[in-house]
C-alpha positions, 0 to 999 in steps of 0.5 A: 304144704312143704315147712318153710322158714325166713326171716325178716331183716328190718331195716332200722339201726341199720347201714347198707352195709350192714343189710346188704351182709345179713340178707347175704347170711340168709342167703346163704344158710339154707331159708326158704324167705327172706322180707323186711317191712315198710316203715319208714321210721324205727320202731323200736330203740332210738325212733330218730334211728337211721332208716333205709326205704322199703321197695327201693331196697328190694331192687338191691335184695334181689340182686345180692340173693340168688335162691331165696324168696325175697318180699316187703312183709307187708306193703300198707295199701295206703301208701303207693297207688294199686296200679304202682305196686303192681308194676313194681312188684312185677319188676322185683319178679323180674329182678330176682329172676322169679322170687318176689313175692307181694307182701301187702297190709292195710297199715297201721303206723301212725307215723309213718302216714302223717310223717310223710303226707297220707292221710291215717284214717281208721283201721275200717277205713284201711280195710276199705282202702285194701279191699278196694285196691286189691282188684286193680292190682291183680287186673295191673298184673294180668295187662302189665308187657311183659308179666310176671316171671311167676304166673301167679305172683305170689301174694302175702296178704297181712291181716287175721281181721275175721269180717274183712281181713280173712276174705280178702285173703281167701280172694286174693292171696296165695298166702297169709301172714297172722301173728298170735299164738298157736291156738289163735292162729288155728282159729283164724286158719280154720276161718279162713277155710270158711271163707275159702269155703263161701266163695270156691276157692280150695283152702289148699292154694293160700299157704299158711305163714306165722310171723314169731316171735321170743318165747313162740320159737319153741312152739313150732311143733303147736304151730303145724299141728294148727296147720301152719307151716312157714314160720318168718321171726325178725332180726333188727340192726345194726347187728343182726342176730340170725339165732333164730332163723338158725333155730328155725332151720334146725326144726325144719330139718329134722321134721322134714328128714 
């Protein structure tokens, strides 16, 4: 698979005009992917700081950008009815002229759940929710009229649990996203390959991506050697620093020249 790079522009501590300008800068940079996140409150800095919703923002992102693939890294399965989530993703694909990625995960931040009235459960129960709802999402995507522009609609599943999450990835995802050092993700890559073999799926159908932070930006060659060709950094408001993205872009262009 080709090397791809992107960034997660978080909604924390920023006004919409600031977020919009960051999206536009990313789209103009030559990045391949652009994500936001599915939280209701800041995760760093002032916990009561400014924060805007994810899926409403994605609709605006579709209109503001022109070339970059867009999505959420990642939508928590417990926040929304799975049929509705599929419909939202299909609609985003149309709003963006076929550039949407449906990012999904089991969720983890307790405050998001409890302050918005969702049952938090346990890590195991949230994974059970993801396992139960993925077939519902796939069924709804197949029955929507009009269908998504992309066929299939790219589905990114985030998480690294080897017994359940990676099995779900092998069943449904077109992109897997993990976090960790190069050796950790190389190992999980092999586990995912094993799951694909067990269910009879070609592992080459699943792009491997990593969300990387700080010093990990200096380990890109090691990640690539471990089978990760798609890298996603992050930036937070109000002053979105795109220097990590520029570093990824320079590395990508050098490796592909």
